[in-house]
NUPA-595362 format. One line per 2 residues: number of its first residue (from 0); their letters; for each residue x, y, z of C-alpha. Coordinates in nm, 3 decimals, decimal comma, m for minus. Layout:
BEGIN
NUM> a> X:Y:Z | ... .
END
This chain:
BEGIN
0> me> m0,852:0,802:m2,097 | m1,131:0,535:m2,063 .
2> fq> m1,141:0,209:m1,892 | m1,171:0,035:m2,244 .
4> af> m0,779:0,113:m2,252 | m0,697:m0,119:m2,029 .
6> nl> m0,789:m0,381:m2,243 | m0,944:m0,592:m1,946 .
8> hp> m1,148:m0,930:m2,006 | m1,471:m0,894:m2,221 .
10> vi> m1,657:m1,013:m1,896 | m1,503:m0,753:m1,689 .
12> aa> m1,534:m0,519:m1,900 | m1,918:m0,531:m1,974 .
14> si> m1,926:m0,538:m1,580 | m1,761:m0,218:m1,550 .
16> ke> m2,020:m0,061:m1,825 | m2,303:m0,220:m1,652 .
18> ag> m2,170:m0,031:m1,303 | m2,165:0,303:m1,477 .
20> yv> m1,772:0,339:m1,485 | m1,692:0,595:m1,752 .
22> tp> m1,341:0,748:m1,680 | m1,068:0,650:m1,460 .
24> tp> m0,933:0,829:m1,155 | m0,600:0,891:m1,116 .
26> iq> m0,476:0,630:m0,924 | m0,672:0,341:m1,125 .
28> qq> m0,509:0,485:m1,450 | m0,156:0,473:m1,292 .
30> ai> m0,212:0,132:m1,070 | m0,456:m0,082:m1,313 .
32> pt> m0,176:m0,144:m1,584 | 0,092:m0,176:m1,348 .
34> vm> m0,083:m0,426:m1,134 | m0,186:m0,614:m1,456 .
36> qg> 0,190:m0,661:m1,553 | 0,232:m0,870:m1,206 .
38> rd> 0,450:m0,584:m1,066 | 0,432:m0,544:m0,676 .
40> vm> 0,307:m0,180:m0,604 | 0,324:0,074:m0,322 .
42> gl> 0,026:0,306:m0,330 | m0,022:0,600:m0,178 .
44> aq> m0,351:0,767:m0,176 | m0,623:0,941:0,040 .
46> tg> m0,936:0,756:0,116 | m1,238:0,807:m0,161 .
48> tg> m1,003:0,797:m0,443 | m1,100:0,491:m0,624 .
50> kt> m0,803:0,256:m0,498 | m1,036:m0,003:m0,433 .
52> aa> m1,113:m0,068:m0,791 | m0,770:m0,007:m0,907 .
54> fa> m0,637:m0,342:m0,742 | m0,997:m0,526:m0,807 .
56> lp> m1,020:m0,486:m1,151 | m0,657:m0,641:m1,213 .
58> il> m0,726:m0,886:m0,988 | m1,057:m0,987:m1,129 .
60> nr> m0,901:m0,977:m1,481 | m0,609:m1,215:m1,354 .
62> lm> m0,828:m1,465:m1,170 | m1,059:m1,525:m1,509 .
64> eg> m0,772:m1,797:m1,632 | m0,653:m2,009:m1,419 .
66> pr> m0,845:m2,275:m1,167 | m1,165:m2,214:m0,965 .
68> gr> m1,255:m2,314:m0,602 | m0,937:m2,231:m0,423 .
70> vr> m0,826:m1,908:m0,265 | m0,582:m1,729:m0,518 .
72> al> m0,632:m1,356:m0,385 | m0,628:m1,211:m0,011 .
74> iv> m0,736:m0,860:0,081 | m0,635:m0,764:0,451 .
76> ap> m0,843:m0,490:0,609 | m0,831:m0,336:0,923 .
78> tr> m1,221:m0,279:1,012 | m1,568:m0,480:0,943 .
80> el> m1,706:m0,195:0,731 | m1,414:m0,165:0,477 .
82> ae> m1,400:m0,529:0,456 | m1,775:m0,543:0,315 .
84> qi> m1,727:m0,193:0,104 | m1,428:m0,415:m0,060 .
86> he> m1,639:m0,702:m0,107 | m1,923:m0,546:m0,269 .
88> sf> m1,686:m0,403:m0,507 | m1,556:m0,718:m0,620 .
90> gt> m1,907:m0,809:m0,616 | m2,018:m0,528:m0,871 .
92> lg> m1,677:m0,569:m1,098 | m1,725:m0,903:m1,105 .
94> rq> m2,071:m0,959:m1,155 | m2,057:m1,183:m1,481 .
96> tr> m1,743:m1,344:m1,403 | m1,889:m1,613:m1,155 .
98> lk> m1,590:m1,563:m0,926 | m1,681:m1,594:m0,579 .
100> sv> m1,533:m1,380:m0,246 | m1,613:m1,414:0,081 .
102> tv> m1,569:m1,178:0,408 | m1,388:m1,311:0,661 .
104> yg> m1,399:m1,066:1,036 | m1,508:m1,151:1,383 .
106> gv> m1,797:m1,081:1,597 | m2,036:m1,282:1,405 .
108> na> m2,084:m1,652:1,395 | m1,785:m1,841:1,240 .
110> np> m1,979:m2,131:1,059 | m2,103:m1,928:0,765 .
112> qi> m1,781:m1,833:0,650 | m1,600:m2,190:0,742 .
114> qs> m1,868:m2,317:0,456 | m1,829:m2,068:0,217 .
116> lk> m1,440:m2,160:0,238 | m1,538:m2,535:0,200 .
118> ng> m1,768:m2,474:m0,114 | m1,490:m2,302:m0,292 .
120> ve> m1,384:m1,943:m0,315 | m1,149:m1,710:m0,477 .
122> iv> m1,112:m1,436:m0,339 | m1,113:m1,374:0,096 .
124> va> m1,154:m1,021:0,179 | m1,033:m1,038:0,570 .
126> cp> m0,973:m0,882:0,922 | m0,641:m0,993:1,079 .
128> gr> m0,789:m1,150:1,390 | m1,043:m1,353:1,238 .
130> ll> m0,825:m1,459:0,976 | m0,563:m1,564:1,211 .
132> dh> m0,825:m1,830:1,384 | m0,922:m1,986:1,072 .
134> ig> m0,532:m2,039:0,972 | m0,495:m2,205:1,332 .
136> qg> m0,810:m2,384:1,320 | m0,735:m2,503:0,942 .
138> ti> m1,044:m2,380:0,793 | m0,849:m2,168:0,499 .
140> dl> m0,606:m2,294:0,242 | m0,401:m2,022:0,178 .
142> sh> m0,107:m2,250:m0,056 | m0,234:m2,144:m0,367 .
144> le> m0,246:m1,770:m0,322 | m0,125:m1,575:m0,576 .
146> vl> m0,191:m1,226:m0,475 | m0,212:m0,991:m0,141 .
148> vl> m0,341:m0,700:m0,082 | m0,276:m0,516:0,234 .
150> de> m0,522:m0,191:0,220 | m0,506:0,112:0,470 .
152> ad> m0,172:m0,060:0,610 | m0,132:0,292:0,794 .
154> qm> m0,446:0,242:0,986 | m0,373:m0,104:1,073 .
156> fd> m0,066:m0,054:1,232 | m0,253:0,210:1,449 .
158> mg> m0,490:m0,051:1,542 | m0,207:m0,267:1,685 .
160> fl> m0,248:m0,521:1,375 | 0,078:m0,538:1,291 .
162> pd> 0,208:m0,796:1,466 | m0,098:m0,979:1,317 .
164> ir> m0,016:m0,918:0,969 | 0,384:m1,054:1,012 .
166> ri> 0,197:m1,351:1,138 | m0,051:m1,401:0,869 .
168> ls> 0,298:m1,364:0,604 | 0,449:m1,647:0,744 .
170> hi> 0,140:m1,868:0,643 | 0,151:m1,752:0,281 .
172> pa> 0,338:m1,846:m0,006 | 0,667:m1,648:m0,051 .
174> kr> 0,625:m1,616:m0,440 | 0,325:m1,431:m0,476 .
176> qt> 0,204:m1,042:m0,622 | 0,229:m0,826:m0,286 .
178> ll> 0,016:m0,462:m0,292 | 0,017:m0,253:m0,034 .
180> fs> m0,210:0,052:0,008 | m0,161:0,336:0,253 .
182> at> m0,294:0,709:0,303 | 0,020:0,804:0,495 .
184> mp> 0,380:0,646:0,528 | 0,504:0,652:0,890 .
186> pv> 0,870:0,445:0,908 | 0,687:0,140:1,062 .
188> in> 0,491:0,111:0,720 | 0,775:0,210:0,542 .
190> kl> 0,999:m0,074:0,675 | 0,695:m0,345:0,622 .
192> ah> 0,673:m0,244:0,238 | 1,057:m0,272:0,235 .
194> di> 1,051:m0,643:0,371 | 0,715:m0,764:0,178 .
196> lt> 0,759:m0,583:m0,125 | 0,999:m0,711:m0,423 .
198> dp> 1,119:m0,438:m0,639 | 0,765:m0,232:m0,619 .
200> vt> 0,636:0,041:m0,828 | 0,527:0,333:m0,612 .
202> vq> 0,202:0,492:m0,720 | 0,104:0,800:m0,544 .
204> vg> m0,170:1,039:m0,583 | m0,173:1,396:m0,460 .
206> nt> m0,004:1,464:m0,099 | m0,264:1,363:0,132 .
208> ap> m0,447:1,677:0,187 | m0,812:1,720:0,207 .
210> pv> m1,022:1,772:m0,101 | m1,006:2,118:m0,240 .
212> tv> m1,400:2,129:m0,236 | m1,411:2,098:0,164 .
214> sh> m1,419:2,423:0,331 | m1,257:2,421:0,717 .
216> al> m1,406:2,602:1,024 | m1,271:2,587:1,404 .
218> yp> m1,553:2,670:1,694 | m1,366:2,720:2,020 .
220> ve> m1,627:2,567:2,300 | m1,584:2,480:2,648 .
222> qh> m1,645:2,091:2,677 | m1,926:2,071:2,881 .
224> lk> m2,085:2,302:2,633 | m2,025:2,050:2,301 .
226> tg> m2,339:1,935:2,287 | m2,544:2,251:2,287 .
228> ll> m2,357:2,401:2,047 | m2,367:2,109:1,802 .
230> le> m2,741:2,126:1,838 | m2,741:2,475:1,775 .
232> ll> m2,515:2,411:1,455 | m2,750:2,137:1,322 .
234> qh> m3,056:2,403:1,348 | m2,892:2,666:1,176 .
236> td> m2,691:2,518:0,888 | m2,841:2,360:0,553 .
238> te> m2,747:1,997:0,571 | m2,788:1,695:0,382 .
240> sv> m2,646:1,459:0,536 | m2,381:1,482:0,846 .
242> li> m2,121:1,247:0,985 | m2,023:1,325:1,314 .
244> ft> m1,681:1,199:1,498 | m1,628:1,103:1,850 .
246> rt> m1,335:1,022:2,005 | m1,481:0,754:2,235 .
248> kh> m1,736:0,441:2,182 | m1,944:0,570:2,497 .
250> ra> m1,944:0,927:2,373 | m2,080:0,809:2,015 .
252> kr> m2,350:0,627:2,144 | m2,416:0,897:2,401 .
254> lg> m2,438:1,154:2,138 | m2,671:0,948:1,896 .
256> eq> m2,933:0,900:2,195 | m2,905:1,244:2,274 .
258> le> m2,939:1,378:1,850 | m3,235:1,124:1,829 .
260> ka> m3,422:1,277:2,156 | m3,386:1,605:1,988 .
262> gy> m3,568:1,488:1,668 | m3,276:1,416:1,440 .
264> ka> m3,281:1,084:1,259 | m2,976:0,998:1,411 .
266> as> m2,770:0,636:1,454 | m2,435:0,546:1,631 .
268> lq> m2,145:0,325:1,495 | m1,901:0,209:1,741 .
270> gn> m1,754:m0,117:1,786 | m1,972:m0,250:2,118 .
272> ls> m2,227:m0,294:1,828 | m2,307:m0,619:1,679 .
274> qn> m2,248:m0,661:1,321 | m2,611:m0,645:1,207 .
276> rr> m2,652:m0,296:1,414 | m2,342:m0,173:1,223 .
278> qa> m2,427:m0,317:0,924 | m2,772:m0,152:0,937 .
280> al> m2,664:0,205:1,064 | m2,465:0,219:0,795 .
282> dg> m2,713:0,109:0,517 | m2,972:0,345:0,694 .
284> fr> m2,733:0,629:0,645 | m2,635:0,555:0,256 .
286> dg> m3,024:0,511:0,181 | m3,104:0,863:0,374 .
288> ty> m3,289:0,679:0,642 | m3,051:0,837:0,923 .
290> qi> m2,945:1,208:0,844 | m2,691:1,189:1,098 .
292> lv> m2,418:0,895:1,186 | m2,213:0,951:1,529 .
294> at> m1,875:0,727:1,456 | m1,513:0,705:1,605 .
296> di> m1,230:0,667:1,420 | m1,354:0,325:1,292 .
298> aa> m1,535:0,455:1,025 | m1,294:0,713:0,889 .
300> rg> m1,209:0,470:0,619 | m1,476:0,240:0,599 .
302> id> m1,749:0,436:0,471 | m1,844:0,482:0,090 .
304> vs> m2,094:0,740:0,105 | m2,061:0,989:m0,160 .
306> qi> m2,337:1,281:m0,057 | m2,232:1,327:0,290 .
308> sh> m2,240:1,729:0,320 | m2,105:1,799:0,631 .
310> vi> m1,812:1,576:0,871 | m1,830:1,760:1,209 .
312> ny> m1,549:1,670:1,450 | m1,733:1,662:1,820 .
314> di> m1,366:1,584:1,921 | m1,050:1,685:1,735 .
316> pd> m0,854:1,379:1,606 | m0,533:1,280:1,757 .
318> tp> m0,326:1,327:1,453 | m0,345:1,544:1,153 .
320> ea> m0,345:1,270:0,920 | m0,666:1,113:1,096 .
322> yv> m0,810:1,469:1,003 | m0,735:1,449:0,679 .
324> hr> m0,928:1,103:0,664 | m1,200:1,223:0,860 .
326> ig> m1,279:1,508:0,625 | m1,239:1,314:0,315 .
328> rt> m1,583:1,156:0,370 | m1,723:1,499:0,237 .
330> gr> m1,625:1,713:m0,086 | m1,651:1,373:m0,293 .
332> aa> m1,744:1,351:m0,652 | m1,691:1,719:m0,702 .
334> ks> m1,925:1,838:m0,450 | m1,839:2,079:m0,205 .
336> gd> m1,874:2,003:0,141 | m1,809:2,167:0,524 .
338> af> m1,571:2,034:0,788 | m1,668:2,162:1,113 .
340> tm> m1,413:2,121:1,442 | m1,488:2,157:1,787 .
342> vc> m1,211:2,252:2,017 | m1,100:2,336:2,351 .
344> ne> m0,850:2,518:2,475 | m0,618:2,173:2,558 .
346> dt> m0,655:2,149:2,160 | m0,424:2,443:2,085 .
348> im> m0,128:2,212:1,991 | m0,342:1,981:1,779 .
350> vr> m0,478:2,286:1,577 | m0,158:2,432:1,513 .
352> ti> m0,031:2,046:1,392 | m0,329:2,056:1,143 .
354> ek> m0,303:2,391:1,011 | 0,093:2,338:0,963 .
356> kl> m0,031:1,991:0,787 | m0,282:2,192:0,567 .
358> ga> m0,048:2,494:0,518 | m0,279:2,768:0,597 .
360> pl> m0,434:2,894:0,912 | m0,812:2,729:1,009 .
362> er> m1,100:3,039:1,046 | m1,255:3,053:1,349 .
364> rt> m1,625:3,073:1,398 | m1,858:3,174:1,676 .
366> va> m2,264:3,080:1,664 | m2,457:3,386:1,742 .
368> gf> m2,716:3,373:2,002 | m2,532:3,112:2,161 .
370> dy> m2,458:3,153:2,540 | m2,092:3,060:2,576 .
372> tv> m2,062:3,178:2,956 | m2,268:2,894:3,082 .
374> pa> m2,056:2,748:3,379 | m1,950:2,332:3,404 .
376> pk> m2,159:2,165:3,640 | m2,037:2,047:3,963 .
378> kd> m1,964:1,737:3,918 | m1,922:1,670:4,309 .
380> ae> m2,295:1,772:4,306 | m2,414:1,599:3,988 .
382> fa> m2,249:1,267:4,004 | m2,192:1,222:4,389 .
384> rp> m2,364:0,894:4,497 | m2,575:0,909:4,808 .
386> pr> m2,370:0,747:5,116 | m2,469:0,400:5,161 .
388> ep> m2,660:0,280:5,457 | m2,422:0,085:5,653 .
390> rp> m2,492:m0,311:5,646 | m2,577:m0,493:5,954 .
392> tr> m2,333:m0,715:6,101 | m2,312:m1,056:5,970 .
394> kp> m2,202:m1,397:6,206 | m2,003:m1,601:6,007 .
396> av> m2,167:m1,946:5,917 | m2,105:m2,214:6,140 .
398> ak> m1,974:m2,526:5,907 | m2,169:m2,839:5,955 .
400> ks> m1,960:m3,176:5,993 | m2,033:m3,442:5,748 .
402> sv> m2,156:m3,817:5,835 | m1,769:m3,858:5,727 .
404> gs> m1,605:m3,656:5,975 | m1,457:m3,326:5,936 .
406> in> m1,370:m3,348:5,562 | m1,404:m3,079:5,317 .
408> pf> m1,646:m3,184:5,061 | m1,410:m2,908:4,824 .
410> ks> m1,100:m3,004:4,884 | m0,971:m3,374:4,873 .
412> dh> m0,715:m3,492:5,101 | m0,589:m3,746:4,881 .
414> pg> m0,187:m3,707:4,836 | m0,129:m3,538:4,518 .
416> sk> m0,496:m3,428:4,453 | m0,615:m3,120:4,273 .
418> pa> m0,879:m2,881:4,406 | m1,186:m2,950:4,219 .
420> gr> m1,223:m2,595:4,117 | m1,468:m2,451:3,852 .
422> pq> m1,552:m2,716:3,544 | m1,355:m2,640:3,258 .
424> qg> m1,467:m2,420:2,999 | m1,464:m2,541:2,599 .
426> rp> m1,660:m2,754:2,373 | m1,617:m3,125:2,417 .
428> aa> m1,434:m3,295:2,147 | m1,611:m3,434:1,850 .
430> ag> m1,617:m3,810:1,725 | m1,284:m3,972:1,718 .
432> gt> m1,134:m3,681:1,973 | m1,106:m3,417:1,740 .
434> pk> m1,164:m3,115:1,886 | m1,432:m2,855:1,764 .
436> pv> m1,282:m2,537:1,571 | m1,343:m2,257:1,828 .
438> fn> m1,325:m1,878:1,733 | m1,361:m1,598:1,916 .
440> ss> m1,637:m1,382:1,802 | m1,476:m1,071:2,020 .
442> rr> m1,122:m1,099:1,888 | m0,996:m0,728:1,709 .
444> gk> m1,001:m0,721:1,355 | m1,377:m0,766:1,374 .
END
């Protein structure tokens, strides 16, 4: 089967050919005809299966007819990286359609987003937090919305966005086509699907298992020896590009710095970075500027890089589903890949849970020549601060009387008055008394 069988608009078909797409993936074969019929769809597929094109192509095909310059399709995604990836796919597949899309997420200046929305767009790809900011400030009009897509719904739930999603649903037309895509179907997502989908068609590809082209291995090691073992692994392993996952942002940053000092072309990707630095890290990893990217789970579903040779779990993930999504970043495009996971004694239960998910035990490995017996450093001796010198006792300042008596200048004695306190923070009202929109750039959903 080829894309020609979908009878897409000639302009879209030309963009598909220009992008080099020939044979649709299984989820595209199942989802595209159903979405083109206007049906609600619940799609179950792991990352890297091509589901973005599965909803982008029929949406583009639909928007070719009808008015322009108003928001007719909204795609909600959990992370900035995934939002940008979806936006780029719409740009590639709709290159010749003259349909416009914009990304909406926090952590960046809202003014360019506001201007793009004023100029008129047909497609908005948004993270929940900033989208609610725009809705609250009246800078986006969703009254003409025809298609809603919730992508990576389970990840949005894991990140605490479910209440935001329900608030967004209250601001869009009830009569619409809704597409929900999720890698897993926990009860809360199943309930959400039941609440928002009308007579949906379920499209499922695989059983959310890792690609068969990935080989797995566990490396038992004490926590304090992980960095040393990682450097030993990298030195004795033939790698192309390596994606390393850590549990915390601080650890991702520190490990990235340690790898740089060891001579590797490495970068870190974590939530404390500005959007420009996050994008630079991703772009550098894609084009080979960086051989190693150290990331938190924020990148587990937002990186579209086909040539990753190794995924290394510096910290074991919290769920077997997260393990599947992490290692799903390698072994793509019919290439082989390796997934290494460093485990400590306290990870035993999660290891068993992952093995049960995979249906097979994972191989345990050791690195020849590495000294596993080095004791952990004594934290008291290594990190304890030296005792502070006692500060000299300071005499309390004597309040001076003002020229008008003993009145405290910071407190009014007038009946009913309020303390002066700090001046109220905020932006002054614009001309005519209308307050300017205030966007929280650090809001979740960036």
